[in-house]
PAZA-593930 format. One record per residue (C-alpha): residue number from 1; residue in three letters; x, y negated, z. Coordinates in pm, 1 decimal, always signed. Each point is the difference from the previous one (the first is absolute). Example, Ala and Ser with C-alpha at 12.3 -4.5 7.8 and 13.67 -1.06 7.14 Angstrom:
BEGIN
- 1  ALA  +1230.0  +450.0  +780.0;
- 2  SER  +137.0  -344.0  -66.0;
! end
This chain:
BEGIN
- 1  MET  +7590.0  -2163.2  -6912.4;
- 2  PRO  +368.9  -101.4  -5.6;
- 3  PHE  +263.0  +205.8  -178.2;
- 4  PHE  +95.0  +283.6  +237.1;
- 5  ASN  +379.1  -20.4  -44.7;
- 6  THR  +122.3  -191.0  +305.5;
- 7  THR  +358.1  -44.8  -126.0;
- 8  PRO  -23.7  -110.1  -364.8;
- 9  GLU  +343.8  -165.3  +13.6;
- 10  LYS  +160.0  +338.5  +76.7;
- 11  THR  -195.2  +158.1  -283.7;
- 12  GLU  +136.0  -257.7  -243.9;
- 13  GLN  +356.1  +75.3  +117.6;
- 14  GLN  -53.3  +371.0  -53.7;
- 15  ILE  -142.7  -45.7  -348.4;
- 16  GLU  +288.7  -223.3  -106.0;
- 17  ALA  +258.0  +240.4  +143.7;
- 18  ILE  -138.3  +315.9  -163.2;
- 19  ASN  -42.0  -182.3  -332.2;
- 20  ASN  +366.0  -103.6  +8.4;
- 21  HIS  +121.1  +338.6  +124.2;
- 22  LEU  -191.4  +219.2  -247.6;
- 23  LYS  -42.2  -253.0  -284.5;
- 24  LEU  -378.4  +15.6  +29.1;
- 25  ASP  -262.0  -272.9  -42.7;
- 26  PHE  -238.9  +33.6  +295.8;
- 27  LYS  -244.6  -287.6  +41.7;
- 28  ARG  -178.2  -68.9  +327.8;
- 29  THR  -369.2  +81.4  +13.4;
- 30  THR  -208.8  -263.5  +173.8;
- 31  ASP  -355.5  +129.5  +31.7;
- 32  GLN  -94.6  +149.9  +337.1;
- 33  PHE  -145.0  +303.4  -181.0;
- 34  ASP  +313.6  +82.0  -201.3;
- 35  ARG  +112.0  +353.9  +71.8;
- 36  PHE  +374.5  -74.9  +3.5;
- 37  ASP  +222.7  -293.3  +91.9;
- 38  ALA  +155.2  -30.1  -346.1;
- 39  ILE  -41.6  +130.7  -353.7;
- 40  ASP  +248.9  +29.1  -284.8;
- 41  ILE  -208.3  +27.3  -316.2;
- 42  PHE  +304.3  +19.1  -228.9;
- 43  ASN  +154.6  +300.2  +175.1;
- 44  ASN  -330.8  +153.4  +110.5;
- 45  ALA  +73.3  -6.4  +374.5;
- 46  ARG  -168.1  -78.8  +332.2;
- 47  LEU  +162.4  -125.4  +321.3;
- 48  GLU  -105.4  +0.5  +363.4;
- 49  CYS  +206.6  -210.7  +243.4;
- 50  LYS  +34.2  +84.2  +369.0;
- 51  ASN  +161.2  -191.4  +286.2;
- 52  ARG  +141.4  +168.4  +310.5;
- 53  ASN  +95.7  -161.4  +331.1;
- 54  CYS  +284.8  +241.6  +71.7;
- 55  ILE  +329.3  +106.0  -153.2;
- 56  ALA  -16.6  +258.8  -275.8;
- 57  SER  +152.2  +280.2  +206.8;
- 58  ALA  -224.7  -53.5  +305.8;
- 59  PHE  -223.0  +293.0  -96.2;
- 60  PRO  +50.8  +309.3  -215.4;
- 61  ASP  -274.3  -110.3  -240.1;
- 62  THR  -215.1  -295.8  -100.6;
- 63  ILE  -358.5  -0.4  -122.9;
- 64  ILE  -230.5  -124.6  -270.1;
- 65  GLY  -377.5  +43.2  -5.2;
- 66  LYS  -92.9  +310.2  -196.8;
- 67  ASN  -281.9  -203.2  -155.2;
- 68  LYS  +262.1  -184.7  -211.9;
- 69  TYR  +142.6  +329.5  -127.6;
- 70  ASP  -348.9  +140.3  -66.8;
- 71  CYS  -97.4  -314.3  -193.5;
- 72  TRP  +315.5  +27.3  -210.7;
- 73  LYS  -60.3  +370.6  -74.1;
- 74  GLU  -365.8  -57.7  -88.8;
- 75  TYR  +14.4  -322.3  -202.3;
- 76  TYR  +362.6  -60.2  -98.7;
- 77  LYS  +156.8  +345.9  -31.4;
- 78  ASP  +187.1  -102.7  -315.1;
- 79  CYS  +165.5  -291.3  +181.4;
- 80  ASP  +309.1  +6.7  +217.4;
- 81  PHE  -71.1  -69.1  +366.7;
- 82  TYR  +256.7  -170.6  +225.0;
- 83  VAL  -15.3  -97.8  +365.1;
- 84  THR  +240.9  -248.9  +156.2;
- 85  PHE  +72.3  -11.8  +371.2;
- 86  MET  +148.3  -313.1  +153.7;
- 87  PHE  +158.7  +95.3  +332.1;
- 88  GLU  +180.5  -239.3  +233.7;
- 89  ASP  +334.2  +120.3  -137.7;
- 90  GLY  -71.7  +40.3  -370.9;
- 91  LEU  -229.1  +61.4  -294.6;
- 92  TYR  -60.1  +347.7  -143.1;
- 93  TYR  -225.9  +164.8  -255.4;
- 94  PHE  -150.8  +337.0  -77.5;
- 95  LYS  -131.9  +110.9  -337.5;
- 96  PHE  -266.5  +269.2  +2.7;
- 97  ASP  +52.4  +279.7  -250.9;
- 98  LYS  -318.2  +40.1  -203.3;
- 99  ASP  +94.0  +354.9  -99.0;
- 100  LYS  +48.4  +129.8  +356.1;
- 101  THR  -226.8  +58.1  +295.8;
- 102  LEU  +63.4  -179.4  +326.0;
- 103  GLN  +147.9  +318.6  +143.7;
- 104  GLU  +233.5  +39.2  -298.7;
- 105  GLN  +125.0  -353.8  +73.0;
- 106  ASP  +68.5  +92.5  +367.0;
- 107  LEU  -288.0  -221.6  +114.1;
- 108  PHE  -279.1  +86.2  +242.4;
- 109  THR  -322.5  -152.9  +125.3;
- 110  SER  -119.5  -98.0  +346.0;
- 111  LYS  -311.8  -158.5  +147.5;
- 112  ASN  -23.3  -286.5  +246.1;
- 113  HIS  -311.1  -126.3  +170.6;
- 114  ILE  -54.9  -371.2  -57.6;
- 115  ASP  -218.6  -151.0  +267.9;
- 116  LYS  -106.8  -338.8  +128.7;
- 117  VAL  +332.5  -48.6  +177.8;
- 118  TYR  +161.7  -59.9  -342.4;
- 119  ASN  -292.8  -140.1  -194.3;
- 120  LYS  -329.4  -123.0  +144.2;
- 121  HIS  -193.0  +150.8  -294.3;
- 122  ALA  +174.5  +337.0  +0.4;
- 123  ASN  -79.8  +340.7  +139.7;
- 124  PHE  +120.5  +263.5  -243.5;
- 125  ASP  +272.8  +250.3  -80.1;
- 126  LYS  +252.2  -109.4  -261.1;
- 127  GLU  +213.7  +245.0  -191.4;
- 128  HIS  +358.3  -96.6  -79.4;
- 129  ILE  +281.9  +137.2  -209.5;
- 130  ASN  +318.1  +34.9  +201.4;
- 131  ILE  +315.3  -73.9  -200.3;
- 132  PRO  +327.4  +111.2  +161.7;
- 133  VAL  +222.9  -307.9  +18.4;
- 134  HIS  +298.2  +182.2  -151.5;
- 135  LEU  -200.3  +15.1  -327.2;
- 136  LEU  -24.1  -380.2  -19.8;
- 137  ILE  +230.3  -168.7  -251.3;
- 138  PRO  +175.8  -320.8  +108.3;
- 139  ILE  -52.8  -323.7  -192.8;
- 140  GLY  +270.9  -265.9  -15.5;
- 141  ASN  +234.7  -0.2  +298.9;
- 142  SER  -208.3  +244.0  +204.9;
- 143  ARG  +193.9  +301.8  +121.3;
- 144  PRO  -103.7  +362.5  -48.5;
- 145  ILE  -198.7  +122.2  +299.0;
- 146  THR  +132.6  +259.7  +237.9;
- 147  PRO  -306.1  +141.6  +172.7;
- 148  PRO  +2.5  +5.1  +378.9;
- 149  ILE  +98.1  +319.6  +175.4;
- 150  GLN  -313.8  +187.8  +88.9;
- 151  ARG  -80.3  +81.0  +360.4;
- 152  GLY  +134.9  +332.3  +116.7;
- 153  VAL  +302.9  -7.2  -232.0;
- 154  CYS  +328.7  +44.7  +181.9;
- 155  CYS  +301.1  -176.3  -152.6;
- 156  ILE  +259.8  +121.5  +249.1;
- 157  ARG  +263.9  +232.2  -138.7;
- 158  LEU  +105.9  +257.0  +258.3;
! end
């Protein structure tokens, strides 16, 4: 079975950028059964890299599979856990707080049904953690994100 990550070149860019930005030493994992995209054994940290085909402010939040969070909490709770998001207009990261619940971090969960339209072997519900984009921290020249105006909000001053 080939390695599942379909954009390894973007993953390498993200690892290099977060290492430079935070002075960390993440190294790419290469086995298809590795739980995270990169590990920093010196600073006791894990990294998951995500790629998005939209600009950062296109939606009020972005997602990561809750299975990654659950794995971190069960097996690596003493490690720091980062997620990078490469959008069309920049690179951002989020660091989970190991001492707070998801709700205390202003995060929430949602479920999506994955079926054969997306993956010929799939037919299941997948739980995600929704991270509001205004909580993402820019890396390099990326600009802070202003979340989109939600539907139903009136911006006209009378």
